KOLMIFI-233274 format. One record per atom (N, C-alpha, C): x, y, z. Coordinates in steps of 0.001 Angstrom, whole numbers, plus 524288, in hexadecimal, padded with zeros to 5 digits. Layout:
N
XYZ ...
This chain:
370
8034E7FB5480000 800008000080000 8036F804DA80000 80211808A27FCC7 804D580D897FCA6 801CD8119C7FFBF 804B081579801D4 80239819728051F 7FFF881DCA801C1 7FBEA81C827FECE 7F9388206F7FB9C 7F3A7820E57FD9A 7F1B8825B87FDC4 7ECCA826CC80067 7E8418236E7FEAD 7E750823117F97F 7E2AB8203A7F7CD 7E30A81A797F917 7E7B98183A7F8EC 7E843812AF7FA4B 7E6D9811C780009 7E877815498035C 7E74C814A4808EC 7E1868159F80A0F 7DEF9818E2806EE 7D94B8196C8077B 7D6998144F80615 7D89F8119C80229 7D66480C86800C5 7D6D1808C48055C 7DB51808B9807D7 7DC1D8054780C56 7D844806A2810AD 7D78780B9B8119D 7D3E680D47815BC 7CE5A80B5B81497 7CCA780BE280FBD 7C77380A0E80E40 7C6DE8043280F28 7CAC28013B80DA7 7CA7D7FB9180E39 7CA727F9F9813F4 7CDB47FC8981716 7CDC47FB4981CAB 7C8897FCA581F38 7C63E800FB81D96 7C14B802A581FE8 7BCE97FEC881ECC 7BD727FBB781A94 7B9677F7ED8192A 7B9DE7F2D881C35 7BE197F24481F26 7BF1B7ED7482213 7BE357EE7F827DE 7BBD47EADD82AB3 7BB2A7EB978305B 7C0657ECB483300 7C09C7F047836C6 7C58F7F1C783936 7C8CD7ED3583B28 7C6517E93B83D42 7C93E7E4D283F74 7CC237E1B283B46 7CAAD7E25D8364D 7CD167DF4F83223 7D0BC7E28E82EAD 7D19C7E76F8301C 7D4E47EAD682CE8 7DAAB7E9E682DF2 7DD827E8C9829DD 7E3327E84782A29 7E57C7EBA7825D4 7E8E17EF3382746 7EB497F2B982384 7F0F47F122822C2 7F2427EF9581E09 7F7857EDDB81CB4 7FA317F245819C0 7FE5B7F46281BFA 800917F92B819CD 8066F7F97B81AD5 809847FB29816F5 80F1B7FBFC817E9 810048006B81BCA 814668002B81E80 8158C804258226D 815E78099482001 8180B80A0281B3E 818A080F23818C5 8135D811B2817CE 80F6D80E8A81680 80A32810AF815A7 807B48121E81AD9 8086E80ECF81EB9 8061080FD3823D5 80806814F782622 80CD181668824D6 80F0281B3B826F0 80E2181FFE8238B 80B0E81F7A81F70 80A53823D081BC8 806078278481D93 8062F82C4D81B75 802208302281CA2 7FCE382E6481A76 7FCF482BBA815FC 7F81A829D6813A9 7F574825D88172C 7F88F8225F81990 7F65A81E8281D26 7F3C982142821C9 7F66D8252F823DF 7F4408280B8284E 7EF1382AA7826D7 7EEAD82C868220A 7E9E982F2D8204E 7E57182B5D81F71 7E687826D781D16 7E2508236C81B54 7E14A81EA981ECE 7E53081CD1821C4 7E48C817C582459 7E5DE817A682A27 7E85881BAA82C28 7EA3881B628318C 7E5DB81A838357D 7E11E81C5C83449 7DCDA81BE68380E 7D9678172183724 7DAD7813C78336D 7D7B680F2483249 7D92E80AC383608 7D53D8088583880 7D62C8043F83C2B 7D76B7FF4583924 7DC457FD6C83999 7DDEF7F8B6836D0 7E2F07F6AA8393A 7E3A87F196838CC 7E8847EF1883A70 7EC847EFFA8361C 7F0CE7F2BA8374C 7F4AD7F41E83352 7F9387F0448336C 7FA727EE2082EDD 7FEED7EAAE82E3B 8029A7ED4082A50 807717EE2F82BE8 80B2A7F0AF82863 80D857ECAB824A7 80DC97EE2781FB9 80FE87EACE81BA8 815617EC9981A26 818817E907817F2 81D987EAA8815DE 81CD57EE7A8115C 820D17F18F8103C 820757F54F80BF6 820AF7F293806A6 823887EE4B80647 824027EB758015D 81EF27E88C80026 81D497E8997FB30 8181D7E6947F9CF 817987E0AF7FA9E 81B7A7DDA97F923 81AE37D7F17F996 81A2F7D62A7FF37 81DAE7D7A0802C4 81CB97D60680831 817D77D88880A85 8167C7DD2D808B6 811BC7DFB780AB2 80CE87DC9380937 80C967DAD58044B 808107D7CD80299 807EE7D27980545 80C747D02E8060E 80CA47CB1D808B7 80A957CB9980E4B 80C517CFAF81121 80A867D07481680 804C37D1E68169D 8030A7D51B812E5 7FD897D6AD812B6 7FA0B7D1EF811E4 7FB8A7CE8480E3F 7F8657C9E280D25 7F8567C63F811D7 7FCD57C58981452 7FD237C21C818DF 7F9E77C44B81D68 7FA0B7C97481E25 7F7107CBDF82260 7F13C7CB358217C 7EF847CC1E81CA3 7E9F57CB8381B70 7E8357C5E381C26 7EB6B7C22E81A69 7EA0E7BCA581AE7 7E9A97BB0A8209E 7ED4C7BCF0823CD 7ED4E7BB8682955 7E87F7BDA682C2D 7E65D7C1FD82A49 7E1DD7C46A82CD8 7DCBF7C30B82A2B 7DCFA7BFDE8261C 7D8407BE7482349 7D5AF7C31D820BE 7D8E17C6BA81ECF 7D6E57CBA181CAA 7D7F67CBF0816D0 7D5227CF5881429 7D6277D06E80EA5 7DA707D48680E44 7DE5E7D37380B19 7E2837D72E80A15 7E0DD7DAA780587 7E0E77DFC880653 7DF7F7E38080240 7E4447E6E180112 7E5CB7E6FC7FC36 7EA3E7EA237FA7E 7E80C7EE847F710 7E7337F3377F944 7E47E7F7557F65B 7E7E57FA4F7F27F 7ECEF7F93F7F274 7F0797FBBC7EEAE 7F3D87F75F7EC72 7F1577F4267E916 7F3AB7EF1A7E7E2 7F71D7EEBE7E323 7F7DE7F2F87E03E 7FA807F2947DB34 7FFF27F0297DB8D 803047F1D57DF62 8084D7EFC47DFE9 808867EB0A7E389 803F67E94B7E540 803CB7E4EB7E8EB 801767DFF57E697 800257E00A7E184 7FDE07DB567DF1F 801BF7D6D97DF55 8067D7D7B47DD6F 80A677D3897DD6B 80BE87D1D97E2F6 80D0A7D5767E69F 80E3D7D3C47EBF1 809DA7D0AB7EE7A 804F47D21E7ED75 800947CF3F7EFAF 8001E7C9D87ED42 800D27C97A7E827 800BE7C4577E598 805007C0DB7E7C4 809A37C2F87E899 80DF77BFE67EABA 80CA87BE027F037 80A677C1697F372 808F07BFD87F8C2 804C97BB9A7F8A8 801077BC087F50B 7FCF77B8087F48F 7FF437B2E27F2B7 802F27B3257EF13 8056D7AE5B7ED26 808467AB8F7F191 80AE87AE737F4E0 80DD27AC1D7F92C 80A307A9D27FD4D 805517ABC27FD5A 801837A9968010A 7FE807A50A7FEA9 7FFC67A3A87F9D2 7FD3A79F417F749 7F83C7A0A67F46F 7F7487A5BB7F381 7F29A7A78D7F0C8 7ED9B7A56A7F346 7EDB27A4D87F87D 7E8DC7A3707FB1C 7E4E87A7DB7FA57 7DFFB7A6A17FB44 7DBF17AA9E7FA7B 7DD8C7AF9C7FD47 7DDC17B3E57FA45 7E0057B8AF7FC4B 7DBFA7BD0D7FC65 7D9F87BE6F800F4 7D6667C2E580141 7D9787C800800DF 7DAD57C9777FC24 7DDCE7CE447FB3E 7DAF97D1967F729 7DB6B7D6AF7F7B6 7D9737DA647F3D9 7DDE27DE0E7F263 7DE767DEFE7ED52 7E2997E2747EB7F 7E04F7E65B7E7A8 7E19A7EB497E871 7DF9D7EF787E51D 7E3EC7F16D7E186 7E2E97F1317DC6E 7E6697F3747D88E 7E4CC7F9167D7BA 7E8347FCAE7D914 7E6EA802377D897 7E8B5804827D367 7EC67801EF7D0DC 7EE6E803DE7CBE7 7EE387FF737C7ED 7EAEF800187C402 7EA457FBFC7C013 7EB7C7FDFE7BA97 7EEE2801E87BA32 7F0A4803B77B50E 7F4207FF8C7B2AA 7F3C77FEF47AD85 7F6F07FB1F7AABA 7FACC7FDE47A728 7FF0E7FB3C7A5A7 802C07FD9D7A1F7 7FFF17FF7D79D16 8019F803F579B1D 7FF248063179683 7FB9E80AC7797CB 7FA9080B9679CD6 7F7608100479E76 7FAC2814A979FC5 7F88C818837A286 7FB8281D377A3CF 8001E81C3E7A771 7FFDA818247AA9F 8040D817227AE4E 80858813E17ABD2 80D4C814D87AD33 8118F811B17AB0A 8113180C127ACE2 81298808707A971 8124B802E47AABA 816888015E7AE9F 815267FDDB7B222 818EA7FB997B5C5 818417F5AC7B5B8 81C427F2F17B7AB 81BE87ED3C7B7D8 817687EB7E7BB56 816CF7EE267BFCA 8129B7ECBB7C353 80D477ED8B7C0EA 80CB07F1B67BDDD 807C37F2CB7BB3F 806737EE7C7B760 80A717EC827B4B6 8099A7E8687B0D1 808247E3337B353 80A667E20B7B7E3 809787DD047BA76 8048E7DCFC7BDD6 802F87E1857BFA9 7FEBB7E1D17C380 7F9A77DF4A7C1A6 7F7E27E0237BCC3 7F2F27DDB77BB2A 7F2F87D7C87BBA7 7F7437D5517B9F3 7F78D7CFA07BA3C 7F7AB7CDC77BFE5 7FAC47D05F7C329 7FB187CED47C8A8 7F5E77CFB47CB74 7F3507D40D7CA41 7EE3E7D5107CCAA 7EA477D0F77CB02 7EA967CF3D7C612 7E7147CB287C43D 7E7E07C60F7C728 7ECD17C4B07C83D 7EDF37BFF07CB41 7EBD17C0757D0C7 7ECD47C4FC7D341 7EAFD7C5CA7D89C 7E5107C5787D8EC 7E25F7C7857D4FB 7DCAB7C7867D50B 7DA6B7C2027D4DF 7DD817BE397D309 7DBA27B8CC7D2BD 7DCF27B59A7D792 7DFBB7B7EE7DB44 7E0F07B5297E022 7DBEE7B4D57E364 7DA777B02C7E53C 7D5AD7AFB17E863 7D5BC7B36C7ED0E 7D1847B65A7ED98 7D1057B9F77F1FB 7D31F7BF667F0E9 7D60F7C0007ECAD 7D8507C51E7EB83 7D4667C87C7E88A 7D4907CD7E7E9A2 7D11C7D13B7E70F 7D47F7D5B37E507 7D4DC7D6397DFE4 7D7F67DA5C7DD71 7D4397DE347DADC 7D4EB7E3307DBFC 7D1A67E7407D9BD 7D5287EB9C7D79D 7D31C7EE957D3E1 7D5FC7F3377D237 7D2F27F80B7D3C4 7D5C67FC3D7D4FC 7D3578011A7D698 7D176804007D1CA 7CC58804C67D186 7CA38807F57CD59 7C8DE80D517CF86 7C714810BA7CC15 7C5C5815FB7CDCF 7C0F6815E57D158 7C05481A057D460 7BC2D81A407D843 7B6BD81A517D5DA 7B65181BDB7D0D4 7B14381C007CE3A 7AFED816CC7CB9E 7B3B58134B7CB2D 7B2CE80E547C88B 7B27C80ED97C2A6 7B51D812BB7C06C 7B5198137A7BAC3 7B7DD80EF07B807 7BC4E80D4B7BA1A 7BF658090B7B7CC 7BE48804017BACA 7BC67800097B814 7BADF7FB2C7BAAE 7BE617F6987B95A 7C1F47F7397B5A1 7C5B97F3117B474 7CAB47F57E7B26A 7CF0D7F2A97B329 7D41C7F49B7B185 7D6AA7F0BE7ADC9 7D8767F2B87A965 7DB177EF6D7A58D 7DFD87ECD27A80B 7E0467E7AD7A737 7E4A27E4BE7A968 7E3787E2367AEA2 7DEF77E3847B0F6 7DD857E1537B608 7D8247DEC37B5AB 7D78B7DAF47B238 7D2647D87D7B18C 7D0B17D59B7B679 7CBA67D60E7B7A3 7C97A7D3397BC19 7CA5E7D5D37C158 7CD747D9F77C18F 7CE5D7DCB57C67E 7CA6D7E1267C6E9 7C75B7E1137CB0C 7C30E7E4C17CBA4 7C4EB7E9D17CE35 7C20C7EE0B7CD55 7C38D7F30D7CFA9 7C1327F3ED7D508 7C39F7F7447D808 7C12A7F9B67DC94 7C1D27FF927DBE3 7BDCE802717DD2D 7BDED808117DC50 7C13B80AD97E073 7C40580EBE7DEB4 7C6E5812177E249 7C311814387E656 7C415813587EB62 7C03B814CA7EF5F 7C04E81A967F0AA 7BCA381D607EE78 7BC17823017EF68 7B657824137F05E 7B52F827327F43F 7AFC8828D37F511 7AFAC82E837F6B6 7AB66831477F58D 7AB32836D57F6DA 7ABAD837AD7FCB3 7AF0E83B4D7FE53 7AF5C83C8D803EB 7AA5B83F4A805A2 7A91083EAF80A87 7A4488410E80C8A 7A43C846ED80BA3 7A8D18496780BFA 7A91484F0F80B4B 7A751850AB805D7 7A88E84D75801E4 7A6FD84EC37FC8D 7A11384E907FC01 79E9B84ABA7FE72 798F184A447FE23 7964A84EB08011B 798AB8505C80560 79682854C180849 796DE859C680516 79B3C85A648023C 79BE885F197FF13 7980285F577FA9E 7962085AC97F8ED 792B985A937F45E 78DEE85E137F4F3 78BCB85E477F9A1 7871E8616F7FA64 78822866BD7FCC5 78D14868457FD0A 78E7486D377FF82 78F798715C7FB58 78C1D8752C7FAB0 78CD7879067F689 7919C87C737F748 793FA87C5C7FBF2 798A087F8B7FCE4 79DAA87C757FBFA 79D2A877AD7FA3A 7A1CF874597F9C1 7A51E875AF7F506 7A316878957F146 7A64187A5D7ECE7 7A81F875F37E978 7AD48875A87E8C5 7AF87871DE7E526 7ADF586C4D7E668 7AD7A86B197EB61 7AC70865B27ECDC 7A745863B67EAC8 7A3A98671E7E97E 79EBA8655C7E747 79ECE865597E162 7A335866ED7DEFC 7A3AD866E27D958 7A1D786BE37D6CC 7A0F7870167D9BB 79F64874F67D74F 7A3E4877417D438 7A2B687A1F7D00E 7A6C587C4E7CCC7 7A9F68804D7CFCC 7AF3C880047CF98 7B266883D37D26C 7B1C38894E7D030 7B043889B67CB36 7AFAD88EDA7C8CD 7AAE7891B27CAEB 7A72B88ED57CD04 7A291891587CF4A 7A408894867D424 7A803892B57D6F3 7A9AE895687DBA4 7AE2F8991E7DA96 7B0438991E7D5CC 7B49789C877D470 7B9D489AAA7D665 7BA0E896087D8A8 7BF03893F37DA90 7C1FC891517D629 7C73B890F47D693 7CA4888E527D282 7C941888767D28E 7C9B18861D7CE07 7C92E880747CD8E 7CDF687DEF7D014 7CD16879F67D33C 7D161877527D600 7D1838719C7D467 7D61386FDD7D28A 7D6D486A6C7D118 7DAE2868197D4C3 7D9EB8635E7D6AF 7DD4B8610E7DAA0 7DFCB85BFF7D8EC 7E46E85AFF7DB14 7E72A855FE7DA89 7E80C854007E00E 7E62884F447E142 7E62684D787E6AB 7E852847EE7E730 7E9818468D7EC09 7EB82841517ED3C 7F16D841647ED6F 7F3C283CED7EC43 7F96C83CB37EBAD 7FAAE83EFE7E64C 7FD618435E7E62E 7FE3C8463F7E148 80368844767DEF1 802FC840BB7DB5C 8079883E887D8D0 807FA840977D33E 80C3683F187D092 80D22840F97CB40 808C283F617C793 8064A83ADB7C88A 80250839077C4E0 7FD5283C487C50B 7FCF283FE47C8AB 7F8618435E7C8C2 7F916848107C525 7FDAF848757C2AE 7FE9884C497BE89 7FD68851E77C02F 7FF51853587C4CA 7FEA9858B57C6A2 8014785CAE7C300 805E585B967C0C2 8085A85F7D7BD51 804F3861257B8C0 8023885D7F7B636 7FF0885EF77B1BA 7FA498622D7B37A 7F84C861127B81A 7F3F1864257BA21 7F5B6869B07BB73 7FA5686A2B7BDC2 7FC7E86F547BEDC 7FD498726D7B9DB 7FF7186FD17B5DB 8005A872757B0DF 7FB3A8743C7AE72 7F730870FA7AEEB 7F21D8725E7ACBA 7EFE2877387AF64 7F042877827B48A 7EE1E87BF57B766 7F160880E37B69A 7F693880427B6A6 7F9F8884CD7B617 7F991887267B0A3 7F855883FB7ACB7 7F817885E37A75C 7F2BE887A37A59D 7EEEB887BD7A923 7E999889417A7A3 7E96488F0B7A62C 7E6CA890297A1D0 7E5FE8959B7A028 7E125897D57A2D7 7E09D89CEB7A276 7DC3589F7D7A50E 7D6F689DB17A2F6 7D6DA89C0079DF8 7D1EA89A5379BB1 7D0E18948479C50 7D476891B479F03 7D39788C2A7A01A 7CF9288B987A477 7CC51887867A3FE 7C87A886897A81F 7CB23885437AD49 7CFE4883237ACF7 7D2BA881A47B1B8 7D648885FA7B3B9 7D60088AA17B15A 7D95E88EED7B304 7D865890337B8C2 7DCA7890E07BBAE 7DC3C8923A7C137 7DB3488DB57C4DA 7DAE2888E57C2BB 7D9E28845B7C612 7DE5B883877C9E7 7DD08881A87CE81 7E0E3880847D292 7E1FA87AA57D2B7 7E6C68793D7D45F 7E837873C57D521 7E92C872CC7DAED 7E69286EC17DCFE 7E73786D277E26B 7E9BF867BF7E272 7EE45867407E4F4 7F0EF862367E57C 7F0B5860B97EB3B 7EE0B85C747EC6D 7ED6A85AD47F1D8 7EEE1855297F297 7F2CD854207F5C1 7F49284ECC7F6B6 7FA7684E8B7F69A 7FC8784A1E7F810 802308497F7F842 804818494B7F2C9 807F984CF57F19A 80A7384D267EC78 80F5C849B57EC6A 80FFA846C77E839 814D3843D57E783 81948847B47E68E 81E31846237E7B1 8228F849DC7E754 8230B84C997E218 82241849C37DDB9 822DD84C4A7D8A3 81E9E850657D7B9 819D684F557D994 815A5853317D90A 816BF857E87DC7E 818A2856ED7E145 819E685B357E4D6 81E2185EB87E27C 8221485C4B7E029 8264085F5C7DDBA 8242B8628F7D927 820BE860357D60D 81E92862FF7D192 81B5F867B47D352 81831866FB7D744 814EC86B507D921 8183A86FDC7DB19 81CEC86E967DCF3 82053872B37DEF6 823AE875467DADE 82400872FD7D62D 8279B875137D244 82519876687CD06 82057874CE7CC29 81DD18758C7C716 81C5687B407C629 81D9487D677C190 81BC4882B27C041 815D1883167C042 8131C87EF77BE83 80D6C87F127BE87 80B5687F607C41B 80DC787C697C7A3 80C2887CB17CD1E 80D2A882237CF4D 8117C8847E7CDB0 812BF889C27CF8D 80EB688DBD7CDA8 80CEF88D247C8C7 808F6890AB7C6A6 803EC890557C9D6 8022F88B807CAE3 7FD5388ADB7CDD3 7FDE888CA17D378 8027488B9C7D5C3 8036488D3E7DB27 803328932C7DB9D 805B6895E67D7F3 805D389B9E7D80F 8005B89DE87D78A 7FCFB89B1A7D4B9 7F79F89CF07D3F6 7F3F389B157D840 7F611898467DC13 7F2C9896377E04B 7EF3A891DE7DE88 7F0C288F117DA69 7ED6588B077D81E 7EF5B885757D917 7F39A884CA7DBFA 7F59C87F9F7DD3F 7F59287EEC7E328 7F2FE87AB37E4F2 7F26D879A57EA86 7F4398740A7EB88 7F86A8735A7EE78 7FAB886E377EF52 7FAAC86CEE7F526 7F87C8685F7F67B 7F8928665C7FBDB 7FB27861077FB98 8004F860FE7FC11 8038585C537FB30 804148594380048 8004F855DB80159 800758529A80614 7FC3084E7C805B1 7FC8284A9580903 7F86C846A880949 7F3808491E80B86 7EF35848CD80898 7EA4584AF680A68 7E720846CC80D4C 7E48E8485E8117F 7E0E8844D681404 7DC298443581071 7D8DA8406F81193 7D44783FA380E44 7D0A18445A80E72 7D015846BE812FC 7CCD284B698135B 7CF2484FE18102E 7D44E8507681060 7D6E68549580D5B 7D6658539180789 7D6D684EA080604 7D63284D388007E 7D0AC84E927FEAB 7CCDA84D3A801CB 7C76B84E678007C 7C6A7854417FFBE 7C89A8575980365 7C80A85D0480311 7CACF85F327FE46 7CF7985D227FD25 7D27F85F167F8B8 7CFC185DF37F38E 7CDDB8592E7F2DB 7CB43857C47EDF6 7C62D85AD87ED62 7C33085B387F199 7BE3A85E0B7F15B 7BEF6863DF7F073 7C3B5865D27F16B 7C4B386B667F0E9 7C68F86D1F7EB96 7C7008697B7E7CF 7C88786AFB7E283 7C3F586A267DED0 7C48A86C457DA28 7C07686BC47D635 7C13F867007D2C4 7C60A865117D272 7C739860677CF56 7CC1F85DE77D17D 7CC7C858C67D0E2 7D122855D97D264 7D3D3853FC7CD6C 7D8E9854FF7CD08 7DBF3853407C885 7DE4F84DEF7C9A4 7DD2384A287C656 7DF55844E37C6C5 7E1A5843937C172 7E60A845F97C03E 7E8618457A7BB12 7EC46840FE7BAD5 7EAB483C8A7BCD8 7EE07837E67BC9E 7EE7B835FA7B704 7F30B833D27B5BD 7F397831657B098 7F49382B8A7B11E 7F30D829537B59F 7F3B0823AC7B65D 7EE5F820FA7B5FC 7EE7F81BF27B4FA 7E9AC819007B428 7E80D816587B938 7E5D0819727BCB3 7E4388176E7C1D2 7DF9E81A9A7C3C9 7DC5F8184B7C729 7D7FD81B3B7C952 7DA0081F867CCE9 7D754823E37CCEC 7D8EF828317D049 7D4EA828FD7D48C 7D6948282F7D95F 7D315829257DDB8 7D1C482EE07DE57 7D558832517DCA3 7D460837EA7DD4D 7CFDB839B07D9DC 7CF29837537D535 7CAAE8389F7D1EB 7C5A0837967D4F1 7C552833047D75B 7C09C831AE7DA52 7C011835067DF33 7C4788364C7E1B7 7C43C839A07E659 7C21183EFE7E4F1 7C36F840F67E04F 7C144845F37DE99 7BB638457F7DDB4 7B9CA8416B7DAE9 7B438840A97D9E1 7B13083FF37DEF7 7B39383D627E2C8 7B0F883C907E7CE 7AF95841B77EA6B 7B266845D17E904 7B17384AFC7EB43 7AECE84EA67E75F 7AD0A84C7C7E2F0 7AA5084F9A7DF0F 7ADC9853497DC0C 7B2D5852067DB9E 7B69B8557A7D908 7B830853237D3C6 7B7D4856117CF7A 7B956854107CA51 7BF2D852F97C9E3 7C0A5850577C59D 7C5FE84E7B7C4F3 7C82D850207BFAB 7CD1A851CB7BFB3 7D0238528D7BAEB 7D3A484DCC7BA6D 7D28D84A727B692 7D5498457E7B630 7D886844F47B13F 7DB0D840727B098 7DE4283F797ABF4 7DAE683D847A77B 7DCDD83E057A2BB 7D9F383C4079E26 7DB0D8368C79CE8 7DDE8833D97A02E 7DEF882E5279F54 7DF7682B9E7A4A2 7DF1A826797A47D 7DFB6823817A94E 7DA9F822EB7AC4C 7DB18820657B0BB 7D68F81F017B3E5 7D3AC823CF7B5EF 7D69E827B37B7C6 7D41482C5E7B9DD 7D0B482F017B5BE 7D26282EBC7B0D1 7CF32830DD7AC95 7C9F782E117AC38 7CA0F828DE7ACAE 7C533825D87AC85 7C190827607B0F3 7C3C68287C7B589 7C09A82A007B9FE 7BDFF82F487B913 7C107832FE7B714 7BEF9838447B65A 7BAEC838647B1FA 7BC3C836017AD89 7B89B8362B7A91B 7B3F9832857A9F1 7B4D382E277ACB6 7B09682A777AD9E 7AC6F82C757B15A 7ADC98304B7B489 7AA188327F7B84A 7A88A838197B6F4 7AB7883A977B37C 7AA4B83FF87B207 7ABB6843F87B61E 7AF58842AC7B9A0 7B0688461D7BE0D 7B49684A3A7BCEE 7B69284A6B7B823 7BA9E84E477B71C 7BC2484E937B16F 7C0E5850917B083 7C32E851117AB4F 7C87584E557AB4D 7CA3E84CCD7A699 7CF4184A187A629 7D2D684D0C7A27C 7D80184C487A336 7DBE884F097A01D 7E09C84B8879F38 7E38D84CAC79B22 7E88B84A1779A3C 7EC6784C0D79E52 7EE698487D7A177 7F15C84A1F7A611 7F6CC84C3A7A4D2 7F8A784B987A001 7FDBF84DB179E99 7FD58852C579B7F 7F8C38551C79B55 7F7D9859C47982A 7F54D85E0A79B7B 7F85F861EF79D4A 7F6128660E7A087 7F196868F379DD9 7F1EB8699C798AF 7EDB186C4E795EA 7E8A48692E79637 7E90986405795AE 7E45A860C7795F1 7E22A860A279B79 7E5A98608379F5F 7E3F1860AC7A4D3 7E122865D47A5EA 7E34B86A2C7A3DF 7E0DA86F4A7A49F 7DB7586F6B7A214 7DB0486D3C79D5A 7D5F686D3079AA5 7D1FE869DC79D97 7D3B28655679F86 7D026861EC7A26B 7CE5D864887A77B 7D1FB8674E7AA0E 7D08886A107AED5 7CC9386E5C7AD97 7CD4A870F27A91F 7C981874E77A782 7C4238729A7A69D 7C3F586DFE7A425 7BEE386B677A35E 7BC6A86A037A893 7BFAE868737AC4E 7BDA5867067B171 7BB8286BCD7B44D 7BE288703C7B3B9 7BC298750E7B611 7B6C4876517B3D3 7B64E875FC7AEAB 7B1578774B7AC15 7ACF48737F7AD7F 7AE5786E797AE21 7AA5A86A707AF1C 7AA0D868E57B4D6 7AC3786C2F7B843 7ACCC86A987BDBE 7A7B9868E77C062 7A37486BD77C009 79EA686A157C2B3 79CD8864BD7C0CD 79D3E863CC7BBB3 79B7D85EC17B990 79F0F85A577BB50 7A42D85B467BB4A 7A7D6857327BCF0 7A7688561F7C2CF 7A67085A287C5E8 7A5B9859637CB89 7A0D0856387CCA6 79CA8857377C9A6 797DD854297CA4D 798D884E727C8F0 79BF584D7A7C4D8 79D48848147C368 7A075845777C7B2 7A3F68486B7CA33 7A70E846467CE7E 7A38E844A77D305 79FA2847D87D428 79C1A8467B7D872 798D8841AC7D71A 7976D841227D212 7949983C687D07B 798248379F7D0CB 79D028383F7CF23 7A09D833D17CEFE 7A1C1831B47D46C 7A17B8350E7D858 7A2DF833237DD8E 79ED182F5B7DFC3 79A4182EF47DD53 7968282B067DF19 79868825827DDDA 79C5C825097DA7D 79E8481FF17D91C 7A2F181E4D7DCC9 7A462821B07E060 7A8D9820AE7E3C1 7A73E81DAE7E8AC 7AB0D81B3D7EB2B 7AA0F818647F001 7AE99814D07F141 7AE2E812007F59F 7B26B80E987F768 7B0E5808D37F793 7ABDE8078C7F73C 7AA2D802247F7E1 7AC6C7FE8C7F3BB 7ACA98005A7EED2 7AE9E7FD117EA99 7B4487FB777EBA7 7B7687FF197EDA3 7BCDA7FE177EECA 7BD5B7FA2B7F34E 7BA9B7FB2B7F792 7BB257F7DC7FC38 7B9427F2537FB23 7B4A57F1D87F8BB 7B2917EC997F7AA 7B5C37E9BA7F38C 7B7FE7ECA57EFE3 7BB2C7EA207EBF2 7C00C7E7927EE26 7C2337E9CE7F239 7C7007E7A67F483 7C5F47E41B7F936 7C1D27E5317FC25 7C0C07E227800E0 7BC317DE5D8005E 7B8FE7DF017FC50 7B44B7DBD47FC01 7B0267DE0F7FF9D 7AC807DAD780128 7A8577DC81804B8 7AA667DC7180A4E 7AB857E11C80C40 7ADAC7E18E81187 7A9397E2778155F 7A94F7DFA0819A1 7A5517E05C81DA6 7A7BB7E2778229E 
């Protein structure tokens, strides 16, 4: 398990579905000591067993611990653990194995992501694991359920990314003073349009092209004067870029760049997303984006990529506009369309959130939990 926020939220959901007396949390020491663990799991009542940092001995100990307690082993971040888990099962004689493994990344060579040896082998290994008696292999699909099968992974069923509207978003829905959070046009109030980038801000979120698009907007552009809000822990290369980019300097001088470079609590994340007019998810990888669904959960439209899984989510639900992520001019044009169509896209986001929830995810990995 890696210490990334959304993965630890998955663990919290799964533990919450199990009676407290039967909860066992298997976690490496490095994750247990992380800030993300403190935010998402420190207050969960569970018996904690520390695992080795190396994947093979970790999977062997995890399987042995689950077997000794008569429990189902659930691996919620299973992509790099398929082979170690198969090896541990082989050493145990492939006895009936109550295990569940979630594939979070099912991109295949030839897509937007560069090919790796593990990517090439994973489909075959996952297929073998899925045929082990008692094993349950699932792939993570988007929270709306737009994608129901993945090429190269026949017979492996999806579980939806577990996202549901926070209570605060539903309360804002009927509050006429809530402003942006209800999807009202920012131009009606005379405030500048605000677009946000949230979560772990890595290079694949393409912040430079978004900065270039905003900094290069002309006075007659629909996106002219738009502000950029960056909220969440920035990776070192993104942090360096924000501190040295001429485009960032232009927006900063104009008071149009707002950066909060730190791990946000869930309440802070909710407030940050609800406080912008659109969320930019300009990923160029072929994977479901939880941030797209998190935006829709709060009734906020999305500026997405013109290719990949996130594109399917945005266009399949009508919650935003898409752009070529390597073209600042196209990003600027798409943002302009989003400004013009904001009330309609916000209404679509509020409709789309009726498709969100956590039951599909929990039951897909745990079965019928009592």
